[in-house]
C-alpha positions in Angstrom: -5.3 63.1 111.8 -6.8 65.3 109.2 -9.9 65.8 111.7 -7.3 66.9 114.4 -5.5 69.6 112.1 -8.9 70.9 110.6 -10.2 71.5 114.0 -7.2 73.2 115.1 -7.2 75.5 112.3 -11.0 76.0 112.5 -10.6 76.9 116.5 -7.4 79.4 115.5 -9.7 81.3 112.9 -12.6 81.6 115.5 -10.3 82.4 118.2 -8.9 85.2 116.4 -11.9 86.4 115.3 -13.1 86.2 118.6 -10.3 88.5 120.0 -10.8 90.7 117.1 -14.4 91.1 117.7 -13.5 92.1 121.7 -11.0 94.7 120.2 -7.9 92.8 121.1 -4.2 93.6 120.4 -1.8 91.8 118.1 -0.9 89.5 121.3 -4.6 88.9 122.2 -5.3 87.8 118.9 -2.4 85.1 118.7 -3.3 84.0 122.4 -7.0 83.4 121.5 -6.1 81.9 118.4 -3.4 79.4 120.1 -5.8 78.8 123.0 -9.1 78.0 120.7 -6.7 76.1 118.2 -5.6 73.8 121.0 -9.1 73.4 122.4 -10.6 72.3 119.1 -7.5 70.3 118.1 -8.4 68.1 121.6 -11.8 68.0 120.9 -11.1 66.7 116.9 -8.6 64.4 118.7 -11.4 62.8 120.7 -13.8 62.6 117.6 -11.2 60.8 115.7 -10.6 58.2 118.5 -14.3 57.5 118.2 -14.6 57.4 114.8 -11.7 54.8 114.7 -13.0 53.0 117.5 -16.5 52.5 115.6 -15.3 51.7 112.3 -12.8 48.8 113.6 
């Protein structure tokens, strides 16, 4: 679960930075942060499942 949460936070940060770089408003920052956070959390979930299957 640590991997999933870490990836979600990383995605939210990258999404907010992307929106800020594109001169987005506050709503744009929130939407990009949420979108990137969800996408990165899904990637983290897949990585976590792969790691668990390899260790077991």
